[in-house]
Structures are given as C-alpha cells and as structure tokens.
C-alpha positions, 0 to 999 in steps of 0.5 A: 403635679408634684413632680412639676412644682419639684422640676420647676423649683429645681430649675429656678434654684439652678438658674439663681445659683448659675447667675450668682456664679457667673456674677462672682466668676466675672469679677475675679482676676486671672490669678484669682481664677487660678486660686479658685480652681486650686481650692476647688481641687482642694475641697471635698464636696459636702454633699457626700464627700466623694471627691473634690468640688472640682471634679464632682457633679452639680448640685446645690452644696457644690455650687454654694461651694463654688459661689463661697470660694469666689465671693471670699477671693473677691473680698480679698481672702488668702487660700489659706484663710479660705481653707480655714473658713471651710474647715471652720464651717459647721456640718448640718448633719452633725452640728460640729465643724467639718475640720480637716475631713473637708480638705482633699489633702492635709495641709503641709504646715500641720502635724497631720500633714507633715506626718502623712508626707513623711510616711510616704518616704519612710514606706519607701525606705522600708520597701527598698529594705525588703527588696534588698533582702528578697533579692539577697535570698533569691541570689542564695538560693541561686548559688546552691548546687544544681548539677550532680558534679557540684554535690558533695562526694558523701551526698552522692555516695549516700544517694547511690547506696539508697538507689541500690537498697531499692 
C-alpha cells in the first residue's frame, strides 16, 4: 500500500513539473531556447554533481533547475546573471552557496577560469619541450656505433685480447 502511494505521489509530482516545464518552454523565443540549452550544459545537476543538467537523468532537482532557467530567461535575465543566480543558491546539505562547483566549466572572465585556460597552453608547451628532449636522446643513441667497422681500434684490440685469454 505504501509503495502505491509513493508511486502515485511521484507521478503527480512529475506531471506538475512537466506542465511547468512545458508552460515556460512555450513562452521562450528561439534565442532564449538556445540560451536555455547552453545554460543546461553549463550548470551541474545538484542531486549528485554527476554531470550537467542537460545530460543528466530526469529527477526533481534537475527539472526544478530547468524550470528556473526558463523562468529567469522569461524575466529577461542574461546568461551571466543566471549563472550567478545558481552560484549564489544555497546548498541545502551544507547551508553554503554552491559557488563555482555548480558550474560545469569555470567562467573565463574570472581568475580560476583564466588560470585553467592558460594552464592548457602551459602544459602543451612543456610537453613539446619534453618531446624535443626525448627525440634528441633517441637520436644520440641512434648515432652510436653499431657495427665492428665503426669501433675504435683500441676497443677492438681489447676485445680480441679478452677473447684470446678465454
């Protein structure tokens, strides 16, 4: 009996959220719909932080976030204002704002974003330098003599003397 009540309650909640989602989605312009998808791809699902809202499964938290995004777009908020709204939202588990961890990627205009984007270039340059050093070492080993004709005469005499002693 309890499971039937829970299933019924979940079905009602899903229907309510679906109606709200469609209600707000119908009011959006094409540009606002593109912004909504952009925001869904750049905001993490707060249920588990397992991925962006856009690619996350349907549950109450992700559906609420989708509705909030559309409601704020209808109110005329910009994408940066909506991202700030989610960053300033309070995490019910900790009682603190979500901050940058709710963003799928850091904002390029902030210090964290600048550092993270420039670090990619820095690691690329370091990787190229290491590759150049490794290639030089392999080239040096390749230039080492490999046939008896290229060995110095002293080395050949020493090897022959050791062999004759055996």
